[in-house]
N, C-alpha and C positions, 0 to 999 in steps of 0.2 A: 347535505350531498344527498344532494339527482344520483337513479340510481333505473338502468334498465334491463331491461330484457330481454330474449330473443330464445322462440325455441322450434327447431320444423330439422324436417326427415326428405333423404334425399334419395332417393329410389334407384335404384342403378350404378350403385356406384360402394365401393368401400371405405372404411372410417382415414383410410388414407388419401386417396384423394378427394376426401372433406376435405380431410389437415389440410395435404396440398392445394386447395384447389380455398381451402385461408388464410392461408401464408398468402398466397398472390394477391387475391384481391384484398387484405389492408396493405398489402408494397401499394400496389393502387391507388387505390384510398388513398395513399398519403400518411398511412400512418408508420408508426418509427416499429417495429417486430425485433425486441427486444429480449424475447427471448425466447425459444424455439423444444418443443419434447413433444418427438416424431415417434418415440415410442408409447405416449398419455399420448398422442393429441391433442395436445396442446398447441397455444400460439397466443405469448404475453404480448400485448398492442403498449403506445400509447404516441397523443397529436397535440399537438394546439389546433383550440378552436379563437379565433378573434381574442384571438393571446390568453384561453386559459385548459387550463391541461385536462383530458383525458387517455380513462387505465382501462384498457379492456385487454379481455384473451375473446375465445374460442376454447372450446373441448366440440368433439367431437369422440361419439360412441360408435362399439362400432355390435347395435342392432341389428335387426333386421325389421325394414330395410336403417341403412347407418342413421343416423340423431341429432344432431353438436344444443348447444349452448351460449347464444353471444350471450356475456353479461360488458355494456356499458357503465363507467363507473364518469363523474366532473364535480371535481367541490365544489364550480364556478358556475355550469352553464345550470337549464331547464331539464326538467326530465323531460321537457315538446322539444328541446335541440337535440337529448339526449339518444331523444324517440327517430328519430330523422332519422339519423347518423347508423341508425344500426339496420334502418328498416332500405336505409339504400348500398349498405354497408350487406343486408342480405338479400337485396337482387341483384345487389352484382354477381355474387357467389354462383346462386342458381340460375346466374345465364351462363354465370365461365362451367361447375360443373354441364351444360344443360346441350356445351358443342358434339 
């Protein structure tokens, strides 16, 4: 099983804005958002890539500045492939939140 994790911070936004941005980013990236926990700033997702399942989550934290942890895992995809997906999600999230 491959697993990747990305940690980040978002200046000038609240944990709620990071959470809401993550939900939008995941949906726009083709993920199925199957569980939302707005009170905990947690979103859980899944999708199929090349016929293989990918599961993940993003948890925002109300630190100063707000931070987040993105985790993706797959039984079949490589760590490298997951890393590319994670990097794309992070880039999209930061682009969305910079507007």
